[in-house]
C-alpha positions in Angstrom: 1.2 8.6 22.9 3.4 8.2 26.0 4.8 5.0 24.7 5.7 6.5 21.3 7.4 9.4 23.1 9.3 6.9 25.3 10.5 4.9 22.3 11.7 8.0 20.4 13.3 9.4 23.6 15.1 6.0 24.1 16.4 6.0 20.5 17.7 9.6 20.8 19.3 9.1 24.2 20.9 5.8 23.4 22.3 7.0 20.0 23.5 10.2 21.6 25.1 8.6 24.7 26.5 5.7 22.7 28.2 8.2 20.4 29.5 10.2 23.3 30.8 7.0 25.1 32.8 6.3 22.0 35.2 9.1 23.0 34.9 9.3 26.8 37.7 6.8 27.5 40.2 8.8 25.5 39.0 12.0 27.2 39.5 10.5 30.6 43.2 9.7 29.9 42.3 6.0 29.6 41.0 5.7 33.2 40.3 2.0 34.1 37.1 3.1 35.9 35.8 4.7 32.7 36.6 1.5 30.7 33.7 -0.2 32.4 31.2 1.9 30.5 33.0 3.5 27.6 34.6 2.1 24.4 38.3 1.4 24.9 39.0 0.3 21.3 37.4 -0.4 17.9 36.3 -4.0 18.5 32.8 -5.2 17.9 32.4 -6.0 21.6 33.2 -2.3 22.4 30.6 -1.1 20.0 28.1 -3.4 21.6 28.9 -1.6 24.9 27.8 1.6 23.2 24.4 0.1 23.0 24.3 -1.8 26.3 25.3 0.9 28.7 22.8 3.6 27.5 20.1 1.0 27.0 20.4 -0.3 30.6 20.5 3.3 31.9 17.2 4.1 30.0 15.8 0.8 31.3 16.5 1.9 34.9 15.0 5.3 34.2 11.9 3.6 32.8 11.3 1.8 36.1 10.8 5.2 37.8 8.6 6.7 35.1 5.0 5.8 34.3 6.0 3.8 31.2 4.7 0.4 30.5 4.8 -1.9 27.5 1.5 -2.7 25.7 -0.6 -5.7 26.4 0.5 -6.0 30.1 3.9 -7.4 29.0 6.7 -7.7 31.5 8.8 -4.5 31.4 12.1 -6.0 32.5 11.9 -9.2 30.3 10.7 -7.2 27.3 13.7 -4.8 27.8 16.1 -7.8 28.1 14.7 -9.3 24.8 15.2 -5.9 23.1 18.8 -5.6 24.3 19.6 -9.2 23.2 18.2 -8.5 19.7 20.2 -5.2 19.4 23.4 -7.0 20.6 22.8 -9.8 18.1 22.1 -7.4 15.3 25.4 -5.5 15.6 28.0 -8.3 15.1 25.8 -10.2 12.7 25.5 -7.4 10.2 29.0 -6.0 10.9 30.4 -9.5 10.0 28.2 -9.8 6.9 29.2 -6.5 5.4 32.9 -6.6 6.4 33.7 -10.2 5.7 31.3 -11.2 3.0 31.6 -8.2 0.8 34.2 -5.5 1.5 36.8 -6.9 3.9 36.7 -3.4 5.6 34.4 -1.2 7.5 33.0 2.2 6.6 32.0 4.8 9.2 28.7 5.6 7.6 27.7 2.0 7.5 28.8 1.4 11.1 26.7 4.4 12.3 23.7 3.2 10.3 24.0 -0.3 11.7 24.2 1.2 15.2 21.1 3.3 14.6 19.3 0.3 13.2 20.3 -1.9 16.2 19.0 0.8 18.6 15.7 1.0 16.7 15.4 -2.8 16.6 16.0 -3.0 20.3 13.3 -0.5 21.1 10.7 -2.0 18.8 11.3 -5.5 20.3 11.2 -4.0 23.8 7.6 -2.8 23.2 6.2 -5.6 21.1 7.6 -8.9 22.5 7.7 -10.5 25.9 5.6 -12.5 28.2 2.7 -11.2 30.4 3.8 -9.5 33.5 4.7 -11.9 36.3 7.3 -11.8 39.1 9.1 -14.7 37.5 9.6 -12.9 34.2 10.5 -9.7 36.0 13.3 -11.4 37.9 14.4 -13.3 34.8 14.6 -10.0 32.8 16.6 -8.4 35.6 19.0 -11.2 35.8 19.5 -11.2 32.0 20.2 -7.5 32.1 22.7 -8.0 34.9 24.5 -10.8 33.0 24.6 -8.8 29.8 26.1 -5.9 31.7 28.7 -8.3 33.3 29.6 -9.7 29.9 29.9 -6.2 28.5 32.5 -5.4 31.2 34.4 -8.7 30.8 34.5 -8.3 27.0 36.1 -4.9 27.5 39.2 -6.8 28.8 38.9 -10.0 26.9 36.8 -10.2 23.7 35.5 -13.6 22.7 38.1 -15.3 20.5 35.7 -15.8 17.6 34.6 -13.7 14.6 33.3 -11.1 14.4 34.6 -9.9 17.8 38.2 -10.5 16.8 38.9 -7.6 14.5 
């Protein structure tokens, strides 16, 4: 029951904070410090930031709460796998629906894709991952640090490939 509550709480917090972070940069009068964690434009990389920042925040909170993943899986590595899956889902499906079919994006579809990416990231976080071991813990922590770093870098320079160039 605790795990189910944790997953639902993660989905609600990540979707809420991600939606809020979509506007914080404008509200801050385009503060460079806020650009590290809030969307600064409408690129795919910025929308991935809306998943990454709240996801990592909830991951940190989860380290202080009595939450564990089932089957004695490694918490940090499982969370890193979940984040990677969510971050892969967003550009993959955004590209499919904008380039292959419509050549444009629609807010309702964008929001649905974001919600599905958050749900996918949470499901993967609690179902996949190796058994708990210090190696996997450190590897998961490093993956999360690298993903955060890439999120910040991509705020200033998106990868020059589709679907990030939009």
